C-alpha atoms as one frame of an Amber mdcrd trajectory, in Angstrom:
protein
  51.748  94.063  50.693  55.238  93.280  52.097  58.221  93.056  50.213  58.457
  89.128  50.999  55.336  89.091  48.714  56.534  91.263  45.918  59.692  89.084
  46.027  57.666  85.867  45.328  54.987  87.056  42.825  58.279  88.396  40.849
  59.778  84.808  40.742  56.374  83.370  40.082  56.444  85.727  36.852  59.798
  85.180  35.920  58.862  81.316  35.910  55.832  81.982  33.318  56.983  82.236
  29.797  54.350  84.857  29.113  56.177  87.330  31.056  59.548  87.092  29.234
  61.112  89.324  26.643  58.108  91.132  26.852  58.856  93.876  29.286  55.720
  93.320  31.049  57.501  91.663  33.680  59.492  95.135  34.832  55.977  97.249
  34.397  54.309  94.675  36.520  57.171  94.622  39.225  57.298  98.814  39.119
  53.164  98.460  40.005  53.799  96.474  42.548  56.317  98.552  44.202  54.231
 101.573  43.734  51.469  99.953  45.461  53.871  99.019  48.269  54.778 102.322
  48.607  51.470 103.708  48.096  50.522 101.762  51.662  52.790 103.931  53.423
  51.430 107.330  54.681  53.151 110.520  53.788  53.098 114.493  54.035  52.727
 116.497  50.899  53.228 120.512  50.575  52.678 121.237  47.204  54.821 124.620
  45.803  56.121 126.146  48.519  57.380 129.838  47.612  60.846 130.056  48.067
  63.669 132.870  46.951  66.949 131.215  46.237  70.130 132.572  44.647  70.607
 129.895  41.986  71.823 129.967  38.329  74.791 129.075  36.159  76.228 132.548
  35.915  77.015 135.079  38.272  74.624 137.537  37.008  72.003 134.638  37.832
  73.036 134.379  41.501  73.160 137.755  42.096  70.153 138.178  43.577  67.308
 135.744  45.105  65.066 134.390  42.277  61.635 132.543  42.938  61.328 129.037
  43.224  58.780 126.521  44.501  59.161 123.458  45.631  56.973 120.573  46.285
  57.981 118.135  48.963  56.510 114.875  49.927  57.858 112.915  53.014  57.180
 109.426  54.179  57.549 109.420  57.787  59.270 106.609  59.931  55.722 106.170
  61.930  52.316 105.537  60.120  49.926 107.926  61.042  47.386 105.455  62.756
  50.272 104.878  65.241  50.638 108.695  66.340  47.338 108.737  68.691  46.632
 111.996  67.662  49.743 113.388  69.268  51.500 116.183  67.760  54.881 115.600
  69.413  54.903 112.342  67.266  54.137 113.917  63.891  56.347 115.129  61.391
  55.310 118.884  61.550  54.834 120.487  57.794  55.034 123.895  59.230  58.495
 122.908  60.658  59.578 121.258  57.657  58.776 124.051  55.871  60.550 126.753
  57.844  63.512 124.478  57.692  63.670 124.291  53.967  63.082 127.926  53.733
  66.073 128.567  56.036  68.261 125.848  54.348  67.450 127.521  50.644  68.196
 130.982  51.574  71.764 130.085  53.004  72.935 128.505  49.715  74.278 129.669
  46.534  74.110 126.765  43.545  74.555 126.805  40.088  72.064 123.795  39.348
  68.508 123.338  40.635  69.882 119.845  40.697  72.438 120.281  43.366  69.979
 122.352  45.290  67.449 119.607  44.968  69.748 116.705  45.839  71.481 118.669
  48.876  67.659 119.513  50.169  66.329 115.548  49.906  69.672 115.041  51.965
  69.422 117.551  54.527  65.554 116.801  55.018  66.379 113.004  55.926  68.852
 113.940  58.316  66.731 116.682  60.113  63.471 114.948  60.454  62.146 111.309
  61.224  61.243 110.215  57.757  61.954 107.175  55.567  62.023 108.792  52.278
  61.438 112.626  50.792  60.631 113.444  46.993  61.505 116.979  46.235  60.258
 118.798  42.955  62.254 121.846  42.604  60.879 124.286  40.115  62.704 127.521
  38.455  60.491 130.255  35.963  63.363 130.972  33.884  62.321 129.683  30.684
  60.638 132.216  28.452  58.462 129.731  26.501  57.994 127.061  29.238  56.114
 127.572  32.521  58.987 126.010  34.554  62.034 123.866  34.549  61.996 121.429
  37.315  64.496 118.839  39.116  62.656 116.142  40.854  64.846 113.770  43.376
  63.661 110.967  45.820  66.247 109.930  48.295  65.726 107.302  51.285  67.385
 106.924  54.556  69.662 103.671  54.140  68.027 100.042  55.277  70.535  98.406
  57.823
């Protein structure tokens, strides 16, 4: 489903009174956009373990803390166009190593800052159109974790 089709469906929905003032139009558009993005192939790395100097206080940043990161990348090239050629693919082991190296060299106060910087780094480093980062920190005694989630895309000309 292309963007033109989504735009045309949105125009039709706006012309139908049953979608006005109900909030259904926005919900339906979001579902269509999700369906469009779901057509793109993605690579997902679930809960890669990292150690980073992160925290608001100097004491928190004094020694590395355990974090996990889940990363989804949408490559520029669809999987069916790769022709089983490793050189054309986004290598998830290389992505994982790059993430570890990037995080190891930083010291941030906020997981939000680190997640944003990591997303920007990956977009510039690999042949990907979009990236989603979920960075988890295990600092709250009464919760499993706190997380920052960012989704970033390359600029479309």
